[in-house]
Structure formats: C-alpha cells, structure tokens
C-alpha positions in Angstrom: 0.0 -0.2 -0.1 1.5 3.5 -1.0 1.3 6.6 0.7 -0.4 8.2 -2.4 -4.0 8.8 -2.2 -6.0 7.2 -5.1 -9.3 8.9 -4.1 -10.6 11.4 -6.9 -13.0 14.4 -6.4 -15.3 16.2 -8.8 -14.0 19.5 -10.0 -15.7 22.4 -8.6 -16.3 23.5 -12.2 -19.1 20.6 -12.5 -17.1 18.2 -14.4 -18.9 15.2 -13.1 -22.4 17.0 -12.5 -22.6 20.0 -14.7 -25.6 22.4 -13.8 -27.8 24.2 -15.8 -26.5 25.8 -18.9 -25.4 29.5 -18.2 -26.2 31.6 -15.5 -29.6 32.5 -14.4 -29.0 36.0 -15.5 -28.1 34.8 -19.0 -31.2 32.3 -18.9 -33.5 35.5 -18.2 -32.1 37.7 -21.0 -32.2 34.7 -23.3 -35.8 34.2 -22.4 -36.7 38.0 -22.8 -34.8 38.1 -26.0 -37.0 35.3 -27.5 -40.3 36.8 -26.1 -39.3 40.3 -27.3 -38.3 38.8 -30.7 -41.6 36.9 -31.1 -43.6 40.0 -30.4 -41.6 42.2 -33.0 -41.6 39.4 -35.7 -45.3 38.7 -35.2 -46.4 42.2 -34.7 -44.5 43.3 -37.9 -45.8 40.3 -40.0 -49.4 41.0 -39.1 -49.1 44.9 -39.6 -47.5 44.1 -43.1 -50.3 41.7 -43.8 -53.0 44.0 -42.7 -51.4 47.3 -44.4 -50.1 45.8 -47.6 -51.5 44.0 -50.8 -49.2 41.8 -53.1 -49.6 42.3 -56.9 -48.0 40.8 -59.8 -47.6 43.3 -62.8 -48.2 41.3 -66.0 -47.3 43.9 -68.5 -44.1 46.2 -69.2 -46.3 49.5 -69.3 -44.7 50.7 -66.0 -41.2 49.9 -67.2 -38.4 50.7 -66.0 -39.9 51.4 -62.5 -41.7 48.2 -62.8 -41.1 45.3 -65.1 -43.3 42.6 -66.7 -43.8 40.0 -64.1 -42.5 42.0 -61.0 -44.2 41.4 -57.9 -44.8 44.6 -55.9 -46.3 45.5 -52.1 -49.1 48.0 -52.4 -50.4 50.0 -49.3 -54.1 49.8 -48.9 -55.3 53.7 -49.2 -58.3 55.5 -49.7 -58.5 57.1 -53.0 -59.0 60.4 -51.5 -55.5 60.2 -50.0 -53.8 59.8 -53.4 -51.5 62.6 -54.8 -49.4 63.5 -57.9 -46.6 61.2 -58.6 -48.0 57.9 -56.8 -48.1 54.8 -58.5 -51.6 53.1 -57.8 -53.4 50.0 -58.2 -56.7 50.5 -59.6 -59.9 48.7 -60.8 -62.0 50.1 -63.6 -64.2 47.9 -65.8 -63.7 50.5 -68.7 -60.2 49.8 -68.6 -59.8 46.0 -67.8 -61.3 43.2 -65.7 -58.1 43.0 -63.6 -56.2 45.4 -61.3 -54.2 48.2 -63.4 -51.0 49.8 -62.3 -50.2 53.5 -63.4 -48.7 56.5 -62.2 -50.9 59.4 -61.2 -50.0 62.6 -63.0 -52.6 65.1 -62.3 -55.6 65.1 -59.9 -59.2 66.9 -60.0 -58.9 70.4 -61.0 -55.5 70.1 -62.6 -54.8 70.8 -66.3 -52.4 68.3 -68.2 -50.8 68.4 -71.5 -47.3 68.0 -73.3 -44.9 70.5 -74.1 -43.4 70.8 -77.9 -40.8 68.6 -76.5 -43.0 66.0 -75.4 -42.5 66.3 -71.7 -45.3 66.5 -69.2 -46.8 69.6 -67.9 -49.2 69.9 -65.2 -51.0 73.4 -64.5 -48.6 75.0 -67.0 -45.3 73.6 -65.1 -43.1 71.1 -66.6 -42.5 68.1 -64.6 -39.2 66.6 -64.2 -39.4 62.5 -64.5 -36.2 61.0 -63.5 -37.8 57.6 -63.2 -38.4 57.4 -66.9 -35.9 55.8 -69.4 -33.8 58.3 -71.4 -36.0 57.1 -74.5 -39.0 57.9 -72.8 -38.4 61.2 -71.2 -39.6 62.9 -74.4 -41.7 60.0 -75.8 -45.2 61.2 -74.8 -47.3 61.9 -77.7 -48.7 65.3 -77.9 -52.3 66.0 -76.8 -54.1 69.1 -76.2 -54.6 70.3 -72.8 -56.9 68.5 -70.5 -58.7 69.5 -67.4 -59.0 66.5 -65.0 -62.9 66.4 -63.4 -63.1 66.9 -59.7 -62.6 63.5 -57.9 -60.9 62.0 -60.6 -57.1 61.0 -61.2 -55.3 61.1 -64.7 -52.8 58.3 -65.2 -49.8 57.4 -67.2 -47.6 54.4 -67.9 -43.8 55.1 -67.3 -43.2 53.1 -70.4 -44.9 56.0 -72.5 -44.6 54.8 -75.8 -46.6 51.5 -75.4 -48.7 52.2 -72.4 -52.5 52.0 -72.8 -53.4 55.0 -70.3 -55.3 58.2 -69.7 -54.0 59.5 -73.2 -55.6 56.6 -75.1 -59.1 57.6 -73.6 -59.1 61.3 -73.9 -62.4 61.1 -76.0 -64.0 59.6 -73.0 -66.8 61.9 -71.2 -64.2 62.0 -68.3 -61.2 62.8 -70.5 -59.5 59.6 -69.9 -59.6 59.9 -66.0 -60.5 57.3 -63.2 -62.5 57.9 -60.2 -60.5 58.1 -57.0 -62.8 55.4 -55.7 -61.4 52.8 -57.9 -58.0 53.0 -56.3 -57.3 50.0 -54.2 -53.6 50.6 -53.2 -50.4 52.6 -53.6 -47.3 50.7 -54.7 -44.5 51.2 -52.0 -41.8 48.8 -53.5 -40.8 46.1 -55.9 -40.2 43.0 -53.9 -39.2 40.4 -56.8 -36.8 41.1 -58.1 -35.8 42.8 -54.9 -35.5 46.6 -56.4 -36.7 47.9 -53.0 -38.7 51.2 -52.5 -40.0 53.2 -55.4 -38.2 56.5 -55.8 -39.8 59.7 -54.5 -41.3 61.4 -57.8 -39.6 64.9 -56.6 -40.8 66.5 -59.7 -44.3 66.9 -58.8 -43.1 69.0 -55.7 -43.5 71.8 -58.2 -47.2 71.7 -58.4 -48.3 70.2 -54.8 -47.4 68.1 -51.8 -46.3 64.5 -52.3 -47.4 61.4 -50.5 -45.7 60.4 -47.4 -43.7 57.1 -47.6 -45.5 53.9 -46.2 -44.6 52.0 -43.2 -42.9 49.2 -45.3 -39.1 49.9 -44.0 -40.5 49.8 -40.4 -42.3 46.4 -40.9 -39.0 45.1 -42.4 -37.2 46.1 -39.3 -39.6 44.8 -36.9 -39.8 41.3 -38.8 -36.0 41.1 -39.2 -34.9 42.4 -35.7 -37.3 40.0 -34.3 -36.0 37.2 -36.2 -32.2 38.1 -35.0 -33.5 38.2 -31.3 -35.3 34.8 -31.5 -32.4 33.0 -33.1 -29.9 34.7 -30.7 -32.0 33.8 -27.7 -32.5 30.3 -28.8 -28.9 29.9 -29.4 -27.9 31.1 -26.0 -28.9 27.6 -24.1 -26.6 25.4 -26.4 -23.9 27.8 -26.5 -23.6 28.3 -22.9 -23.7 24.2 -22.4 -21.1 23.8 -24.7 -19.1 26.6 -22.9 -19.9 25.0 -19.4 -18.8 21.4 -20.6 -15.7 22.9 -22.0 -14.9 24.4 -18.8 -15.9 21.3 -16.8 -13.4 19.2 -18.9 -10.4 21.5 -18.5 -11.2 21.6 -14.7 -11.5 17.8 -14.7 -8.2 17.6 -16.4 -6.7 20.0 -14.0 -7.8 18.0 -10.9 -6.5 14.9 -12.6 -3.0 16.3 -13.1 -3.2 17.6 -9.4 -3.9 14.0 -8.1 -1.1 12.5 -10.5 1.4 15.2 -9.1 
C-alpha cells in the first residue's frame, strides 16, 4: 500500500455533474430576447399583412420602374389620399377586368398636357420625371390640354410609348380619367426582383405636396429584428451548455493532473 491517495474528487467546475447551461441572468435575458423577438416578428408580420397587398404586374407599361412579371407590395389607401406622382393599383371595368398599375400625374382640377418637346406639363409647369428611361423622357405623344374632372385622376404608364393609359382615352366623357374610388392601393416597393422602395417622384413637388412614404421599412425592421432576437436567444442555451462543458473538462483535467502530481 503506498502513501499516495487514489481518491478522486469532482472538480468545482462541475466536471462530473454539470449544472444548468449558463447563469440564471443569462437564461433570463435569453428568454426575454426570445419573447421580445416573437412580439416584434409577429407584430411586424401582422401589421404588414393588414396594411399591404401583393400584386404581380403582367405588362411592361410601367417599365423601367416596374417590369413585366415583377411582384410589388402596395399599401391599402383611400382614393382621397392619393397625390400626384403616386403609383397606384386601381380597378375600372372600362379599362380592364383586372387591377391596373399606373402613375397618377394629375388630380381633379388640374390641367395636363405635353410641351412641344413631348414632356409632361401639369398646371402649366413642366414636370421632371427622373424615373423614366432616357428614350421615354420625351416619348409622350402630344395631346391638347385636358382639365381633370373633380374627384378623378389622370394616369400614365412610365413606358410612355406603349402604355394604354389616360392618353388613349381622351375622347371619353371623363377625358380618360379614373375615379379616386377605383383606387385599391399605392405601390411602395418592388419585392421581386428585390429592387426595393420606389423612388420619390420629386418633380411633382412643383405643383403640390407628395404622399408620405409607407411603413414598409419599419415593418421590415420589426420582422428582421425579431428574427435576430429569436435566433440569438434560442442559441444562448446550447452555446452556454457547450461552454460549460468545455470548462468542466478543463477543470477535471486539472484536478487529475493535481492528483497525479
């Protein structure tokens, strides 16, 4: 029998009986992160579903802003809130039996026409339209000055040379305009392909106020931020457990080395 003890003790780090993964504070913060993440994720998702409608644009009449086959998100709005420069989705049986996407260039009471260079004029003011392609910037066929009836909208496609819009219906009793009540939504963004938010039609600031941007960026921040919190909080437990097991192995190895010495 030797004088060296052969008894081994469990390391204080928990090498034999590891405790719960992570500290109590860490576990509470992890649970809080998951709960907050769920609230943000679900809240953003529900908010977006209530406010926005998805549409597929079947034709290139709004190119290059929106191409044929693009998927867009459009904010539900009242027709009375639509302003010049807005890209809207509307339904008018005189135009088509499906929703149509066009840009509002004039509202009730406005006069609209083209200048000699083919550029759009509203209330006698030439409108800068940076969203048009270079070929389309002066591609609007000349038409005489038209007064838009009250409560109605005058709409054009951004692909001026091939778009069937208000200019192709000037002989109608309403001068090619559409009732505000026909508007279903206002397009905020192209989501497929992911071109993002539509550019602000700043040229129309010369003749009136523009619509405020929709809440889509806030909705996306809520959904993405919530997802990050959920994943981060859920990952805390496994990561803390792995870290605790690693500390326990090191502590156990140290204890064995001390016994061997």
